[in-house]
Wavefront OBJ file of the C-alpha trace (Angstrom):
o trace
v 17.702 -35.408 -21.143
v 19.387 -33.494 -18.362
v 17.706 -33.487 -14.955
v 18.355 -29.774 -14.332
v 15.278 -27.587 -13.975
v 14.965 -23.820 -13.944
v 12.095 -21.693 -12.636
v 9.534 -20.517 -15.178
v 8.265 -17.028 -15.862
v 4.904 -18.147 -17.302
v 2.909 -21.159 -18.446
v 3.917 -20.901 -22.100
v 7.398 -22.134 -21.116
v 5.830 -25.548 -20.465
v 4.973 -26.084 -24.141
v 8.509 -26.968 -25.235
v 8.577 -29.835 -22.728
v 5.628 -31.661 -24.296
v 6.207 -34.817 -26.340
v 4.167 -33.223 -29.166
v 4.308 -29.465 -28.460
v 2.101 -28.302 -31.337
v -0.508 -31.056 -31.030
v -0.874 -30.949 -27.241
v -0.787 -27.171 -26.642
v -4.383 -26.034 -27.115
v -6.612 -23.631 -25.184
v -8.971 -25.513 -22.880
v -7.010 -28.790 -23.082
v -5.000 -30.506 -20.380
v -1.438 -29.316 -21.000
v -2.234 -25.618 -21.301
v -4.802 -25.757 -18.482
v -2.371 -27.536 -16.151
v 0.342 -24.981 -16.903
v -2.048 -22.095 -16.208
v -3.275 -23.694 -12.972
v 0.189 -24.379 -11.557
v 1.617 -21.032 -12.690
v -1.280 -19.054 -11.204
v -0.844 -20.860 -7.886
v 2.747 -19.515 -7.869
v 4.558 -21.017 -4.884
v 1.609 -23.065 -3.642
v -0.331 -26.096 -4.768
v -3.185 -25.302 -7.162
v -6.405 -24.956 -5.121
v -8.006 -28.028 -6.756
v -5.022 -30.206 -5.800
v -4.814 -28.804 -2.263
v -8.562 -29.348 -1.726
v -8.365 -32.934 -2.965
v -5.403 -33.747 -0.708
v -7.014 -32.036 2.299
v -10.233 -34.014 1.766
v -8.297 -37.269 2.186
v -7.806 -36.492 5.907
v -4.528 -38.436 5.674
v -1.952 -36.668 7.851
v 0.796 -37.165 5.281
v -1.298 -35.316 2.652
v -2.781 -32.477 4.738
v -1.195 -29.034 4.953
v 1.360 -29.636 2.205
v 3.527 -26.719 1.094
v 4.919 -26.868 -2.430
v 8.688 -27.102 -2.729
v 8.927 -27.680 -6.487
v 6.711 -28.598 -9.419
v 8.411 -30.208 -12.403
v 6.359 -30.234 -15.607
v 6.519 -33.178 -18.031
v 8.756 -35.332 -15.831
v 10.005 -38.250 -17.912
v 9.727 -41.694 -16.357
v 11.680 -44.523 -17.958
v 9.540 -47.663 -18.064
v 10.341 -50.980 -19.700
v 8.539 -51.672 -22.955
v 7.352 -49.228 -25.554
v 9.553 -46.878 -27.527
v 9.401 -43.741 -25.405
v 9.512 -42.673 -21.793
v 6.240 -42.003 -20.031
v 5.568 -38.341 -19.208
v 4.098 -37.299 -15.874
v 2.252 -34.012 -16.392
v 3.568 -32.620 -13.098
v 5.876 -34.175 -10.534
v 5.371 -32.274 -7.286
v 7.626 -32.169 -4.255
v 5.906 -30.905 -1.134
v 6.386 -30.909 2.627
v 4.296 -30.753 5.771
v 4.979 -31.439 9.458
v 4.947 -35.184 8.696
v 7.780 -34.905 6.163
v 8.387 -34.952 2.440
v 5.703 -35.943 -0.067
v 6.336 -36.659 -3.734
v 3.366 -37.120 -6.041
v 2.564 -37.179 -9.725
v -0.345 -35.399 -11.354
v -1.976 -36.591 -14.573
v -3.905 -33.549 -15.759
v -7.202 -33.982 -17.599
v -9.847 -31.497 -18.697
v -12.332 -33.476 -20.754
v -10.255 -36.502 -21.779
v -10.270 -40.024 -20.373
v -7.261 -41.288 -18.458
v -6.729 -43.717 -21.338
v -8.387 -46.919 -22.476
v -9.558 -49.572 -20.043
v -6.840 -52.129 -19.383
v -8.936 -54.893 -20.969
v -9.048 -52.875 -24.218
v -5.359 -51.977 -24.009
v -4.399 -55.617 -23.461
v -6.519 -56.712 -26.443
v -4.703 -54.325 -28.807
v -1.283 -54.081 -27.118
v 1.914 -54.157 -29.135
v 4.715 -56.347 -27.776
v 6.309 -53.217 -26.245
v 3.074 -52.265 -24.508
v 2.660 -55.825 -23.210
v 6.208 -55.635 -21.834
v 5.375 -52.293 -20.198
v 2.270 -53.778 -18.529
v 4.328 -56.715 -17.207
v 6.900 -54.269 -15.882
v 4.182 -52.226 -14.135
v 2.890 -55.422 -12.504
v 6.378 -56.079 -11.188
v 6.885 -52.498 -9.950
v 3.516 -52.561 -8.173
v 4.069 -56.063 -6.789
v 0.884 -57.513 -8.280
v 0.285 -60.388 -10.661
v -2.668 -58.720 -12.401
v -4.341 -55.318 -12.585
v -8.131 -55.085 -12.823
v -9.360 -54.912 -16.434
v -11.683 -52.007 -15.613
v -9.061 -49.459 -14.564
v -7.587 -47.002 -17.053
v -4.201 -47.424 -18.672
l 1 2 3 4 5 6 7 8 9 10 11 12 13 14 15 16 17 18 19 20 21 22 23 24 25 26 27 28 29 30 31 32 33 34 35 36 37 38 39 40 41 42 43 44 45 46 47 48 49 50 51 52 53 54 55 56 57 58 59 60 61 62 63 64 65 66 67 68 69 70 71 72 73 74 75 76 77 78 79 80 81 82 83 84 85 86 87 88 89 90 91 92 93 94 95 96 97 98 99 100 101 102 103 104 105 106 107 108 109 110 111 112 113 114 115 116 117 118 119 120 121 122 123 124 125 126 127 128 129 130 131 132 133 134 135 136 137 138 139 140 141 142 143 144 145 146 147 148
């Protein structure tokens, strides 16, 4: 996939970027809700995101101004058959400098199974992906009670 992005006119333009556009594009679900939230915020961070970052009181995360929001950013990870999709990759700036962060949008879904459950049923590709994530994060093990 090319890494060239064009501005959108409305949230419905996000649908074609989804891994499963028909399945994942439903009123009241994460993909459509995220698109509506980011599009309605226009050139700013959605209020929920801004409030969360402001509440951290971390200088690097306070007062961020949106530079670009890239929906369905593909992240190549070892293992598995497909790239991982980040719902929104945001580039922002404040007086401290540049901030890049990923948003996993959820309405009423879990963030995925617990790692202990994922490990118990993991395919060889998923096991390889978990090992790769350990390496990327510089840890030998991730807690079984966090979400995959």
